[in-house]
Structures are given as C-alpha cells and as structure tokens.
LODRENLO-924177 format. One record per residue (C-alpha): residue number from 1; residue in three letters; x, y, z. Coordinates in Angstrom, 3 decimals. Layout:
BEGIN
   n res        u        v        w
 NUM ALA        X        Y        Z
...
END
This chain:
BEGIN
   n res        u        v        w
   1 UNK  -29.649  -16.779    6.475
   2 UNK  -32.232  -18.864    4.619
   3 UNK  -33.168  -22.134    6.354
   4 UNK  -32.644  -24.012    3.089
   5 UNK  -30.348  -23.635    0.062
   6 UNK  -30.797  -25.165   -3.389
   7 UNK  -27.473  -27.064   -3.139
   8 UNK  -24.449  -27.432   -0.826
   9 UNK  -22.112  -25.234   -2.931
  10 UNK  -24.498  -22.288   -2.699
  11 UNK  -24.810  -22.876    1.063
  12 UNK  -21.022  -22.788    1.539
  13 UNK  -20.634  -19.635   -0.535
  14 UNK  -23.449  -17.754    1.202
  15 UNK  -22.247  -18.686    4.682
  16 UNK  -18.635  -17.638    3.962
  17 UNK  -19.669  -14.304    2.445
  18 UNK  -22.132  -13.606    5.264
  19 UNK  -19.537  -14.339    7.932
  20 UNK  -16.996  -12.104    6.206
  21 UNK  -19.481   -9.231    6.170
  22 UNK  -20.225   -9.817    9.858
  23 UNK  -16.479   -9.541   10.489
  24 UNK  -16.306   -6.177    8.717
  25 UNK  -15.144   -7.411    5.299
  26 UNK  -17.706   -5.698    3.087
  27 UNK  -15.758   -5.008   -0.134
  28 UNK  -15.321   -7.760   -2.722
  29 UNK  -13.249   -7.495   -5.904
  30 UNK  -14.629  -10.167   -8.228
  31 UNK  -13.132  -11.609  -11.396
  32 UNK  -15.562  -13.605  -13.564
  33 UNK  -15.515  -17.396  -13.689
  34 UNK  -17.796  -20.420  -13.571
  35 UNK  -16.397  -22.354  -10.600
  36 UNK  -16.595  -19.205   -8.447
  37 UNK  -20.162  -18.368   -9.544
  38 UNK  -21.727  -19.187   -6.173
  39 UNK  -19.259  -16.879   -4.373
  40 UNK  -19.744  -14.026   -6.824
  41 UNK  -23.516  -14.257   -6.605
  42 UNK  -23.450  -14.477   -2.800
  43 UNK  -21.391  -11.272   -2.599
  44 UNK  -23.513   -9.445   -5.149
  45 UNK  -26.774  -10.331   -3.397
  46 UNK  -25.640   -9.757    0.185
  47 UNK  -27.177   -6.474    1.439
  48 UNK  -24.050   -5.568    3.391
  49 UNK  -21.522   -6.136    0.596
  50 UNK  -20.086   -3.933   -2.160
  51 UNK  -18.867   -5.608   -5.343
  52 UNK  -16.451   -4.377   -8.016
  53 UNK  -15.811   -6.539  -11.086
  54 UNK  -12.374   -6.652  -12.731
  55 UNK  -11.454   -8.831  -15.703
  56 UNK   -7.796   -9.251  -14.721
  57 UNK   -7.205  -11.179  -11.475
  58 UNK   -3.856   -9.492  -10.877
  59 UNK   -5.567   -6.118  -11.072
  60 UNK   -8.338   -7.404   -8.782
  61 UNK   -5.797   -8.309   -6.099
  62 UNK   -4.218   -4.852   -6.182
  63 UNK   -7.626   -3.170   -6.351
  64 UNK   -8.683   -4.954   -3.163
  65 UNK   -5.333   -4.162   -1.582
  66 UNK   -5.769   -0.475   -2.405
  67 UNK   -9.146   -0.577   -0.676
  68 UNK   -7.595   -2.291    2.347
  69 UNK   -4.769    0.242    2.532
  70 UNK   -7.089    3.226    2.314
  71 UNK   -9.677    1.966    4.808
  72 UNK   -7.603   -0.178    7.151
  73 UNK  -10.254   -2.895    6.764
  74 UNK   -9.569   -6.149    4.886
  75 UNK  -11.101   -6.435    1.428
  76 UNK  -11.699   -9.735   -0.345
  77 UNK  -10.879  -11.074   -3.816
  78 UNK  -12.973  -13.754   -5.515
  79 UNK  -11.519  -15.805   -8.372
  80 UNK  -12.270  -18.977  -10.246
  81 UNK   -9.814  -21.883  -10.350
  82 UNK   -6.623  -22.471  -12.340
  83 UNK   -4.342  -19.695  -13.591
  84 UNK   -6.833  -17.168  -12.208
  85 UNK   -5.499  -18.036   -8.753
  86 UNK   -1.865  -17.818   -9.852
  87 UNK   -2.491  -14.281  -11.127
  88 UNK   -3.106  -13.163   -7.541
  89 UNK    0.495  -13.905   -6.571
  90 UNK    2.051  -10.443   -7.207
  91 UNK   -0.588   -8.815   -5.027
  92 UNK   -0.108  -11.473   -2.351
  93 UNK    3.636  -10.815   -2.295
  94 UNK    3.078   -7.069   -1.836
  95 UNK    0.374   -7.529    0.813
  96 UNK    2.646   -9.910    2.700
  97 UNK    5.650   -7.595    2.599
  98 UNK    3.607   -4.489    3.461
  99 UNK    1.448   -6.107    6.125
 100 UNK   -1.821   -5.319    4.325
 101 UNK   -4.862   -7.405    5.358
 102 UNK   -6.371   -9.205    2.361
 103 UNK   -8.819  -12.118    2.015
 104 UNK   -8.300  -14.439   -0.964
 105 UNK  -11.375  -16.507   -1.863
 106 UNK  -10.320  -18.962   -4.563
 107 UNK  -12.774  -21.439   -6.019
 108 UNK  -11.377  -24.907   -6.684
 109 UNK  -12.365  -28.198   -8.244
 110 UNK  -13.424  -30.874   -5.730
 111 UNK  -10.797  -33.527   -4.787
 112 UNK  -12.168  -36.138   -7.205
 113 UNK  -11.266  -33.908  -10.177
 114 UNK   -7.743  -33.078   -9.084
 115 UNK   -4.759  -34.771  -10.719
 116 UNK   -7.039  -36.341  -13.297
 117 UNK   -6.397  -33.990  -16.208
 118 UNK   -9.678  -32.207  -15.530
 119 UNK   -9.989  -28.860  -17.269
 120 UNK   -8.849  -25.666  -15.472
 121 UNK   -7.494  -27.624  -12.522
 122 UNK   -4.138  -26.932  -10.870
 123 UNK   -2.759  -27.636   -7.410
 124 UNK   -4.074  -24.685   -5.404
 125 UNK   -3.305  -26.101   -1.956
 126 UNK   -0.976  -23.697   -0.153
 127 UNK   -0.152  -22.198   -3.528
 128 UNK    1.107  -18.974   -1.918
 129 UNK    3.324  -20.773    0.588
 130 UNK    4.512  -18.663    3.508
 131 UNK    3.348  -15.440    1.862
 132 UNK   -0.056  -15.837    3.540
 133 UNK   -0.754  -15.659    7.262
 134 UNK   -3.136  -18.602    7.164
 135 UNK   -4.502  -21.141    4.683
 136 UNK   -7.823  -22.950    4.869
 137 UNK   -8.913  -25.743    2.554
 138 UNK  -12.649  -25.942    3.137
 139 UNK  -13.302  -29.226    1.382
 140 UNK  -16.480  -29.849   -0.628
 141 UNK  -19.681  -28.674    1.036
 142 UNK  -21.704  -31.398    2.705
 143 UNK  -25.143  -31.137    4.309
 144 UNK  -24.257  -31.867    7.931
 145 UNK  -25.447  -30.165   11.145
 146 UNK  -21.859  -29.229   12.076
 147 UNK  -21.039  -27.618    8.709
 148 UNK  -22.334  -24.152    9.618
 149 UNK  -20.146  -23.829   12.732
 150 UNK  -17.126  -25.194   10.838
 151 UNK  -17.515  -22.734    7.971
 152 UNK  -18.290  -19.724   10.151
 153 UNK  -15.564  -20.327   12.732
 154 UNK  -12.965  -20.847    9.987
 155 UNK  -14.059  -17.698    8.150
 156 UNK  -13.977  -15.690   11.382
 157 UNK  -10.458  -16.960   12.017
 158 UNK   -9.452  -15.873    8.519
 159 UNK  -10.542  -12.299    9.299
 160 UNK   -8.638  -12.352   12.586
 161 UNK   -5.490  -13.739   10.947
 162 UNK   -5.663  -11.104    8.199
 163 UNK   -5.939   -8.397   10.855
 164 UNK   -2.828   -9.694   12.621
 165 UNK   -3.956  -12.283   15.123
 166 UNK   -0.744  -14.263   14.538
 167 UNK    1.413  -11.181   15.032
 168 UNK    1.216   -9.166   11.824
 169 UNK   -1.571   -8.271    9.360
 170 UNK   -1.448   -9.695    5.863
 171 UNK   -3.161  -11.922    3.292
 172 UNK   -5.032  -15.129    4.080
 173 UNK   -6.060  -17.787    1.571
 174 UNK   -9.411  -19.594    1.668
 175 UNK   -9.486  -22.327   -0.972
 176 UNK  -13.104  -23.375   -1.423
 177 UNK  -14.003  -26.569   -3.273
 178 UNK  -17.279  -26.419   -5.168
 179 UNK  -19.084  -29.362   -6.692
 180 UNK  -21.581  -28.684   -9.462
 181 UNK  -24.099  -27.227   -9.564
 182 UNK  -22.759  -23.844   -8.427
 183 UNK  -25.798  -21.994   -9.772
 184 UNK  -28.694  -21.459   -7.297
 185 UNK  -30.615  -24.538   -8.498
 186 UNK  -30.724  -28.198   -7.588
 187 UNK  -30.511  -29.260  -11.240
 188 UNK  -28.641  -27.062  -13.762
 189 UNK  -29.166  -29.444  -16.676
 190 UNK  -25.680  -30.913  -16.334
 191 UNK  -25.558  -31.936  -12.680
 192 UNK  -27.888  -32.447   -9.753
 193 UNK  -27.601  -32.033   -5.976
 194 UNK  -30.031  -32.304   -3.125
 195 UNK  -31.029  -29.051   -1.383
 196 UNK  -28.966  -28.125    1.682
 197 UNK  -31.354  -28.327    4.627
 198 UNK  -29.156  -27.919    7.722
 199 UNK  -29.211  -24.655    9.643
 200 UNK  -26.855  -21.914    8.402
 201 UNK  -27.783  -18.983   10.629
 202 UNK  -25.085  -16.746   12.070
 203 UNK  -25.041  -15.368   15.582
 204 UNK  -27.782  -12.977   16.655
 205 UNK  -27.625   -9.209   16.110
 206 UNK  -25.290   -9.588   13.133
 207 UNK  -22.285  -10.453   15.320
 208 UNK  -19.377  -12.476   13.903
 209 UNK  -19.007  -16.089   14.984
 210 UNK  -15.736  -15.211   16.743
 211 UNK  -14.572  -11.668   17.560
 212 UNK  -10.783  -11.882   17.961
 213 UNK   -8.272   -9.016   18.148
 214 UNK   -4.630   -9.104   19.152
 215 UNK   -3.473   -6.136   21.231
 216 UNK    0.127   -6.633   22.370
 217 UNK    1.554   -4.318   24.995
 218 UNK    4.387   -2.050   23.947
 219 UNK    7.848   -2.958   25.221
 220 UNK    9.446    0.200   26.672
 221 UNK   12.674   -1.296   27.994
 222 UNK   14.584    1.392   26.066
 223 UNK   12.704    4.335   27.649
 224 UNK   15.546    5.364   29.990
 225 UNK   17.984    5.691   27.084
 226 UNK   15.473    7.887   25.289
 227 UNK   14.899   10.001   28.382
 228 UNK   18.606   10.678   28.882
 229 UNK   19.643   11.225   25.258
 230 UNK   20.858   14.736   24.414
 231 UNK   20.976   14.255   20.655
 232 UNK   18.138   12.240   19.216
 233 UNK   15.859   12.178   16.216
 234 UNK   12.305   10.890   15.704
 235 UNK   11.898    9.248   12.266
 236 UNK    8.390    8.464   10.995
 237 UNK    7.902    6.103    8.068
 238 UNK    5.251    4.034    6.322
 239 UNK    2.618    2.498    8.552
 240 UNK    3.011    5.017   11.384
 241 UNK   -0.501    6.379   10.639
 242 UNK   -0.866    9.999   11.629
 243 UNK    1.374   12.845   12.653
 244 UNK    0.099   14.446   15.859
 245 UNK    1.438   11.886   18.328
 246 UNK    4.914   11.860   16.795
 247 UNK    5.102   15.656   16.612
 248 UNK    4.186   15.883   20.306
 249 UNK    6.750   13.238   21.201
 250 UNK    9.518   15.012   19.259
 251 UNK    8.608   18.322   20.891
 252 UNK    8.561   16.776   24.356
 253 UNK   11.981   15.197   23.813
 254 UNK   13.430   18.314   22.186
 255 UNK   14.402   16.356   19.047
 256 UNK   13.880   17.016   15.326
 257 UNK   11.024   15.168   13.605
 258 UNK   11.928   13.542   10.288
 259 UNK    8.879   12.502    8.246
 260 UNK    9.325   10.228    5.244
 261 UNK    7.042   10.627    2.237
 262 UNK    4.885    7.577    3.022
 263 UNK    4.373    8.502    6.663
 264 UNK    1.547   10.977    6.053
 265 UNK    3.248   13.137    8.696
 266 UNK    5.278   15.487    6.507
 267 UNK    4.102   18.942    7.484
 268 UNK    5.615   21.590    9.783
 269 UNK    7.367   21.193   12.169
 270 UNK    8.622   18.043   10.434
 271 UNK   11.945   18.277    8.579
 272 UNK   11.431   17.702    4.828
 273 UNK   14.796   18.277    3.113
 274 UNK   16.916   15.941    5.265
 275 UNK   17.842   13.807    2.269
 276 UNK   19.916   16.654    0.864
 277 UNK   21.754   17.825    3.957
 278 UNK   22.377   14.316    5.296
 279 UNK   23.981   13.439    1.946
 280 UNK   26.774   15.965    2.577
 281 UNK   26.968   16.332    6.355
 282 UNK   26.151   12.992    8.024
 283 UNK   28.841   13.236   10.730
 284 UNK   27.682   16.669   11.916
 285 UNK   24.065   15.506   12.243
 286 UNK   24.666   12.010   13.621
 287 UNK   22.294   11.342   16.567
 288 UNK   22.947    9.282   19.676
 289 UNK   19.422    7.834   19.602
 290 UNK   17.006    7.361   16.697
 291 UNK   13.371    6.472   17.353
 292 UNK   12.040    4.978   14.114
 293 UNK    8.286    4.455   13.768
 294 UNK    6.939    2.395   10.865
 295 UNK    8.972    1.281    7.885
 296 UNK   11.771    3.702    7.012
 297 UNK   14.546    3.777    4.424
 298 UNK   13.202    5.720    1.419
 299 UNK   16.065    8.229    1.525
 300 UNK   19.488    6.656    0.847
 301 UNK   21.246    9.349    2.883
 302 UNK   18.958    8.827    5.899
 303 UNK   19.311    5.053    5.549
 304 UNK   23.087    5.420    5.456
 305 UNK   23.009    7.500    8.636
 306 UNK   20.868    4.949   10.459
 307 UNK   23.071    2.061    9.323
 308 UNK   25.667    3.143   11.909
 309 UNK   25.477    0.474   14.663
 310 UNK   26.840    2.933   17.258
 311 UNK   23.493    4.782   17.170
 312 UNK   20.893    3.488   19.625
 313 UNK   18.213    2.759   17.063
 314 UNK   14.724    1.770   18.182
 315 UNK   12.197    0.417   15.643
 316 UNK    8.489    0.308   16.499
 317 UNK    5.485   -0.639   14.374
 318 UNK    7.348   -1.539   11.167
 319 UNK    5.086   -3.447    8.739
 320 UNK    7.896   -5.701    7.502
 321 UNK    8.795   -9.148    8.846
 322 UNK   12.015   -7.957   10.478
 323 UNK   12.982   -4.291   10.184
 324 UNK   16.774   -4.434   10.355
 325 UNK   18.238   -4.417    6.802
 326 UNK   21.625   -3.054    7.964
 327 UNK   21.898   -5.159   11.135
 328 UNK   22.175   -1.923   13.121
 329 UNK   18.944   -1.849   15.164
 330 UNK   19.403   -2.065   18.942
 331 UNK   15.766   -2.323   20.078
 332 UNK   12.743   -3.623   18.178
 333 UNK    9.298   -3.634   19.728
 334 UNK    5.911   -5.033   18.722
 335 UNK    2.710   -3.053   18.837
 336 UNK    1.538   -0.255   16.585
 337 UNK    3.731    2.793   16.095
 338 UNK    0.997    4.996   17.517
 339 UNK    0.660    2.848   20.655
 340 UNK    4.405    2.896   21.326
 341 UNK    4.599    6.662   20.768
 342 UNK    1.671    7.298   23.115
 343 UNK    3.192    5.051   25.767
 344 UNK    6.501    6.909   25.488
 345 UNK    4.744   10.256   25.824
 346 UNK    3.358    9.137   29.170
 347 UNK    6.538    7.424   30.319
 348 UNK    9.461    9.724   29.510
 349 UNK    8.148   13.169   30.406
 350 UNK   10.257   16.116   29.254
 351 UNK   13.427   14.925   27.557
 352 UNK   17.028   16.121   27.832
 353 UNK   17.317   17.268   24.235
 354 UNK   20.145   19.646   23.355
 355 UNK   18.656   22.946   22.039
 356 UNK   21.724   23.547   19.863
 357 UNK   21.250   20.117   18.278
 358 UNK   17.634   20.841   17.427
 359 UNK   18.600   24.310   16.196
 360 UNK   21.212   22.844   13.859
 361 UNK   18.618   20.640   12.155
 362 UNK   16.208   23.531   11.830
 363 UNK   18.908   25.808   10.410
 364 UNK   19.784   23.165    7.831
 365 UNK   16.115   22.864    6.849
 366 UNK   15.733   26.647    6.628
 367 UNK   18.806   26.873    4.405
 368 UNK   18.069   23.876    2.169
 369 UNK   14.340   24.222    1.484
 370 UNK   14.480   27.614   -0.300
 371 UNK   17.322   26.431   -2.536
 372 UNK   15.296   23.415   -3.700
 373 UNK   12.166   25.459   -4.321
 374 UNK   14.070   28.213   -6.116
 375 UNK   15.631   25.748   -8.561
 376 UNK   12.311   23.994   -9.204
 377 UNK   10.517   27.321   -9.740
 378 UNK   13.300   28.912  -11.801
 379 UNK   11.515   28.074  -15.044
 380 UNK    8.128   26.650  -15.885
 381 UNK    9.301   23.463  -17.566
 382 UNK    7.691   20.216  -16.347
 383 UNK    9.996   17.904  -14.405
 384 UNK    9.716   14.861  -12.153
 385 UNK   10.845   16.718   -8.995
 386 UNK    8.467   19.627   -9.496
 387 UNK    5.505   17.404  -10.387
 388 UNK    6.122   15.402   -7.199
 389 UNK    6.435   18.503   -5.030
 390 UNK    3.410   20.283   -6.496
 391 UNK    1.078   17.269   -6.481
 392 UNK    1.991   16.350   -2.891
 393 UNK    1.271   19.939   -1.801
 394 UNK   -2.352   19.857   -3.011
 395 UNK   -5.189   19.474   -0.554
 396 UNK   -5.733   15.772   -1.198
 397 UNK   -7.222   13.191    1.108
 398 UNK   -5.209   10.346   -0.413
 399 UNK   -2.092   10.311   -2.590
 400 UNK   -1.038    7.019   -4.177
 401 UNK    2.582    6.996   -5.387
 402 UNK    4.391    4.647   -7.747
 403 UNK    7.208    2.520   -6.354
 404 UNK   10.107    3.394   -8.617
 405 UNK   11.097    6.995   -9.387
 406 UNK    7.841    8.763   -8.297
 407 UNK    8.120    7.888   -4.590
 408 UNK   11.783    8.882   -4.574
 409 UNK   10.894   12.253   -6.101
 410 UNK    8.237   12.853   -3.432
 411 UNK   10.696   11.778   -0.746
 412 UNK   13.419   14.138   -1.950
 413 UNK   11.441   17.206   -2.990
 414 UNK    7.998   17.404   -1.322
 415 UNK    7.667   19.988    1.448
 416 UNK    4.299   18.696    2.639
 417 UNK    2.208   15.615    1.862
 418 UNK   -1.408   14.584    2.437
 419 UNK   -2.283   12.761    5.641
 420 UNK   -2.724    9.498    3.722
 421 UNK    0.053    8.484    1.317
 422 UNK   -0.060    4.977   -0.158
 423 UNK    2.767    3.196   -1.927
 424 UNK    3.334   -0.494   -2.692
 425 UNK    6.793   -0.467   -1.137
 426 UNK    6.687   -3.847    0.564
 427 UNK    8.162   -5.533   -2.494
 428 UNK    8.450   -2.255   -4.458
 429 UNK    7.105   -3.570   -7.748
 430 UNK    5.536   -1.248  -10.306
 431 UNK    2.768   -3.769  -11.052
 432 UNK   -0.770   -3.083   -9.913
 433 UNK   -0.424    0.671   -9.373
 434 UNK   -3.500    1.733  -11.380
 435 UNK   -5.585   -0.886   -9.567
 436 UNK   -4.223    0.140   -6.156
 437 UNK   -5.146    3.769   -6.809
 438 UNK   -8.661    2.945   -8.025
 439 UNK   -9.154    0.528   -5.120
 440 UNK   -8.154    3.247   -2.665
 441 UNK  -10.630    5.630   -4.307
 442 UNK  -13.309    2.924   -4.132
 443 UNK  -12.837    2.508   -0.380
 444 UNK  -12.383    6.212    0.406
 445 UNK  -14.292    8.194   -2.241
 446 UNK  -12.689   11.521   -1.443
 447 UNK   -9.982   13.588   -3.170
 448 UNK   -7.685   10.846   -4.480
 449 UNK   -4.774   11.342   -6.867
 450 UNK   -1.957    9.094   -8.015
 451 UNK    1.591    9.907   -9.165
 452 UNK    2.886    7.285  -11.586
 453 UNK    5.584    6.700  -14.117
 454 UNK    4.708    5.806  -17.674
 455 UNK    5.806    2.165  -17.439
 456 UNK    3.654    1.539  -14.354
 457 UNK    0.500    2.773  -16.115
 458 UNK    1.254    0.661  -19.183
 459 UNK    2.011   -2.342  -16.965
 460 UNK   -1.392   -2.158  -15.243
 461 UNK   -3.625   -0.557  -17.857
 462 UNK   -5.996   -3.514  -17.330
 463 UNK   -6.754   -1.885  -13.996
 464 UNK   -8.972    0.595  -15.849
 465 UNK  -11.286   -2.305  -16.753
 466 UNK  -13.283   -2.139  -13.524
 467 UNK  -17.045   -2.138  -13.988
 468 UNK  -17.817    1.009  -11.974
 469 UNK  -14.787    3.267  -11.791
 470 UNK  -14.428    5.573   -8.778
 471 UNK  -13.169    9.149   -9.154
 472 UNK   -9.388    9.448   -9.271
 473 UNK   -6.816   11.612  -11.066
 474 UNK   -3.699    9.778  -12.241
 475 UNK   -0.727   12.000  -13.005
 476 UNK    1.557   10.032  -15.310
 477 UNK    5.075   11.391  -15.759
 478 UNK    5.999   10.208  -19.227
 479 UNK    9.750   10.157  -19.812
 480 UNK    9.419    7.389  -22.416
 481 UNK   10.941    4.631  -20.352
 482 UNK   12.492    3.744  -17.018
 483 UNK   13.684    7.062  -15.646
 484 UNK   15.007    5.600  -12.395
 485 UNK   17.853    3.904  -14.254
 486 UNK   19.235    7.222  -15.457
 487 UNK   20.005    7.993  -11.816
 488 UNK   21.768    4.657  -11.257
 489 UNK   25.140    3.283  -12.439
 490 UNK   23.308    1.397  -15.217
 491 UNK   23.352    4.620  -17.248
 492 UNK   26.952    3.829  -18.232
 493 UNK   26.017    0.410  -19.613
 494 UNK   26.792    0.104  -23.349
 495 UNK   23.292   -1.249  -24.047
 496 UNK   21.572    1.075  -21.556
 497 UNK   18.760    2.374  -23.748
 498 UNK   17.621   -1.058  -24.925
 499 UNK   17.945   -2.955  -21.646
 500 UNK   17.172   -0.269  -19.056
 501 UNK   15.822    2.880  -20.702
 502 UNK   13.216    0.759  -22.545
 503 UNK   11.587    3.529  -24.624
 504 UNK    8.052    2.588  -25.654
 505 UNK    6.788    5.536  -27.739
 506 UNK    3.163    4.984  -26.664
 507 UNK    0.522    7.703  -26.905
 508 UNK   -1.217    8.189  -23.558
 509 UNK   -3.921   10.287  -25.173
 510 UNK   -4.838    7.245  -27.265
 511 UNK   -4.703    5.019  -24.175
 512 UNK   -7.061    7.376  -22.341
 513 UNK   -9.434    7.423  -25.316
 514 UNK   -9.439    3.617  -25.517
 515 UNK  -10.385    3.321  -21.838
 516 UNK  -12.765    6.310  -22.036
 517 UNK  -10.841    8.328  -19.449
 518 UNK  -10.638   12.057  -19.079
 519 UNK   -7.301   13.271  -20.449
 520 UNK   -5.134   16.372  -20.252
 521 UNK   -1.545   16.924  -21.252
 522 UNK    0.217   19.806  -19.560
 523 UNK    2.867   21.873  -21.333
 524 UNK    3.997   24.052  -18.399
 525 UNK    4.755   22.966  -14.845
 526 UNK    2.334   25.528  -13.407
 527 UNK   -0.550   23.851  -15.256
 528 UNK   -0.368   20.664  -13.176
 529 UNK   -2.238   21.805  -10.067
 530 UNK   -5.154   23.368  -12.026
 531 UNK   -5.419   20.241  -14.205
 532 UNK   -5.605   17.956  -11.162
 533 UNK   -8.110   20.215   -9.411
 534 UNK  -10.265   20.313  -12.526
 535 UNK  -10.242   16.518  -12.790
 536 UNK  -11.156   16.123   -9.126
 537 UNK  -14.014   18.594   -9.524
 538 UNK  -15.418   16.905  -12.654
 539 UNK  -15.186   13.387  -11.225
 540 UNK  -14.438   10.117  -12.973
 541 UNK  -10.991    8.805  -13.838
 542 UNK   -8.583   11.313  -15.388
 543 UNK   -5.153   10.830  -16.899
 544 UNK   -2.985   13.950  -16.641
 545 UNK    0.188   13.521  -18.688
 546 UNK    3.432   15.316  -17.820
 547 UNK    6.061   14.932  -20.546
 548 UNK    9.682   15.026  -19.330
 549 UNK   13.129   13.928  -20.509
 550 UNK   15.221   11.469  -18.564
 551 UNK   18.534   13.185  -19.268
 552 UNK   17.182   16.567  -18.134
 553 UNK   15.910   15.008  -14.906
 554 UNK   19.358   13.578  -14.242
 555 UNK   20.927   17.028  -14.736
 556 UNK   18.292   18.667  -12.510
 557 UNK   19.027   16.227   -9.687
 558 UNK   22.736   16.945  -10.016
 559 UNK   22.211   20.715   -9.978
 560 UNK   20.036   20.575   -6.852
 561 UNK   22.614   18.399   -5.076
 562 UNK   25.424   20.826   -5.910
 563 UNK   23.584   24.012   -4.961
 564 UNK   22.163   22.649   -1.688
 565 UNK   25.630   21.398   -0.683
 566 UNK   27.109   24.831   -1.427
 567 UNK   24.455   26.614    0.637
 568 UNK   24.663   24.177    3.536
 569 UNK   28.425   24.557    3.826
 570 UNK   27.947   28.053    5.237
 571 UNK   25.432   26.741    7.787
 572 UNK   26.912   23.411    8.872
 573 UNK   30.563   24.128    8.086
END
C-alpha cells in the first residue's frame, strides 16, 4: 500500500479492498454512486480485483451471489448510501437462506449527517437484521496509527464470517462511513481534508491480516444404525457438492442413491424418476434409514416419504438454518456433506443392505424412465418437461435454474444433470435469476446455461445491464404467465387468470433486441439442443425462447402421472 493517501476516506477504502483481495475476495459487483466513489475506484485500480458494473443494486447483489455460488469464494457488492442499500435486501435474504458467502460494502454518510434531513441518508445500521452473519460499522476514517490494524482485522473477520466462521456461510455487512472528499484529492472544490499519513501496509507476502477457517468434526453417533440397516436410502440435495463420494457410500451400504436436481449428482447409478414412483407406492419403498446430504425437499413425493417420523432420518451439510421442516429428523450433524460422507465411508465398512430392496428401486427406475421419455418424445412439440430434460442432459459445466416451475420440471423429468446446478432455493424467489446466471458465468467462464420462466426474465431484465457481459445462454420458457399455478389448486379460483395466471403478452424478441442479445425462438422441441449449442459456440448472451401453453403442460403432467402409475403397478404391485 502507498505510505500516504490524499484523504482519510480514500485510505479506508483502499485498505478494505486490499484486505478483501488478500482474503481471496477478488470479484466486486459495483453500482454507481458518489458516496461509494472511493470504494469503487479502489476496486477498479487494485491489480488483484475484477470489477463488474451494474446499474441496479438488486441485480448487483444477485450477480455477486451467482459468482459466489459458482466459485465457492465470496464476492463483494459495492453500493452508495440510501435506497441503494435497501435494494440489496432480496439478495441478502436468499444468500442467508442458502448459506452463500457474500460481502456487502455499503457507503454511508458520516454520523454528523444522520437524522438531520441530509440528502440520500437513511438508517443503515444493522439494516439487514439477523439476515447477515456479522455487521461492522467502521465509523469515519481518522488518521491514527491504530487505524490500519482496526480496518484490516475487521475486514479479515468479515471474510471469515462470510465463509462460516460462526457456524454457517452467508452474507456479512460492512457499513463504511465516508466524509468528503471521497475523490483521490485533498481538496475537491467543495470540501478539504488533510492527507492520511499513517502506515496502511498489509502483512508481508500478500497474506491476509487474519487467516481463520472453521473446520468442525463430523458427528457420527448414528453410524451403528446406518451399519445395521437393511433398508436404507442415500438422498443427495443442494449443497452436497459432487457425486463420487455419495455414489461410493451408497454402493458400500447396498442402498439406492437418490439425487435431487440441485445436487449435481444426478447421473447413473443415481435414481432419477423417484418422484413418480414414490407418488404412487410410498409404503412399498419406505426405508428404515435415510441419509440426507445437503438441502432436500424438491420432490413433494420424496418429501412426503421423509416426513414419516418412524424413519431414522439423518441430515448432514444442509445449507439452511435448521433442516427439519416436518419435525421428523432424528439426527442432524454439522460439517460439510462431503466430510460426513467420507467419514462414514471409513467408519461403517460394508453395510447390511438388502439386495431385494435395492433391486426393487432399480426395477422401478427401469420401468418408469422409459415411460417418461417415450411420452416426452412422442411428438416434437415444445413443452416445459421436455425442455428441462433436454437442457439438463447437455454437456454443460453450469446450469442455473429458476425457482418456480423450471426447477420442478428438472427435478421431475431430467435423467442426468451437469455437475454444477445452481438455483436460488433458499427463499425460492424468482427475483434476480438473470443476474445470478450472468454472475455464475462471470466467475466460471465455461459452458453456462440457464433455464427460466418468462416472468423471472421480465422481473430481472435489468440484470442484462452489466457493463461487460459474460457468455451465457438463457432458455426462457414462455407460457405467457405463471405456469406453476396451473399445477396448484389456485387453477380453480374464479379470478385465476388475472390474479395467478398473470398473462403479460410481451415480445421476448423485442426484449432481446433492446438489450442487444442474441435471440432464437424454437418451433420444435428437437431444435432446443442445437440452438443452445450454437449460442454457446458463438459466445455472448443469448435468449432462446420456447413457447408453450400452460393448459397443455398441465395435461402433459397428468398423462405422465397416469401412465407411469399404470406401468409401475406391474412392477411394484
């Protein structure tokens, strides 16, 4: 760091940004503003930082969160004061619920301007309440010898807290008060400040001020029950991160492996069509023990099965606060899902799994999967289920999926998925999806695609307003409204179309042209894969539109449910 800075505000900003970079936080999503100018400039000029500029602060929060999800490394958001800070709240809620590390750098007015009617000044102190893991109010920068250690130690703690030092990863909030001038001068024509002369150097060799990691040991008090169980199932959900360990564990125990859509583990030998056969035959397939890794519950039929309190259910590595929505869990353990699975592999040895039990699950899968695929392939008309299945089957590095109907379609109909599947299912809002997808592509510039509904793209179309857009193909299934409601009891509501269907009639070709995106509209279901591959090959952001009809999707779901139940009756009785 420079031995001298033109003013204290610039010193504070440069020290905080430098310490974040030393801690591994190198990506900054910046929204423009005057009070945050010193922070934005410090990030832009730091040789170890990458900066993306987004006009909309809500989009910036989700963009940074997408980068954090894809890389596993916290990203930071920089905003000015006032309503700019409040616009971060939806992203904070999702990051909190999903356990995604995120650093919020919010510029604020100094204390003497608060509660005075000063322009663009709101109460930003602990604005996000308990949704953040830690809050730090830096106070106005002052030229004191102890300032450097105070700023660096606090910033290093913020990185540790975001990574899960207090028990679980999530967002942290650094509220930084800046007195004018915030430009890199001592006199900006409106205000003056003496240069900041105290030392601001970080530790040698680029090390962070404090290197802190929490590594809790896995609790295996339930291992004997697992070892002795004849009928068990391994369920892998969001946050489990990887498939190999869980597949080996299931094989060693002699149990079926159930991989939810967000697990990134859905590929053979994992069971993929469990939603359909558990819907009709839960009693036949009820396990004695269920090992659940990560956050589960996407499939209603699987969730219903696991809600039975007589099942010995073990939950490990769930990203939520407390992973027991049905009050049926018997054991819950801290530590990552991978760490618990590896520890179990070493501890339990070969299990006592019943071969007939495993065979029954595999027979059900072998009977159900062809029925689903045959119905989806019977004609070449675009549909939500087929788009979900076909997109998930492509050789993608990252698939981002919308929270409402899209993730349910992937869950119910995809045979395989990429190794990295991202969905904002902590709070399950549709907001911020475009930004999440582009943020993921920014952090991991590989083959990234997104499956979205039409309302989610319209809701976050500001996400396209990033200064340098990474390459990403967004497949938008346009059913002119909220298709999820057609599958819910709301469809019988007398004012359904106005209050729930919410048709919008918007032209996505015009939206793509406005944002200067690549655009294709497919007319046949078989055109989807080539359109996505073409977009990935050409680079840039592409919008691939799939037109469907909500009523036809409802009928397709019903037909698949009926035909799979009929076929499974001969297998499961």
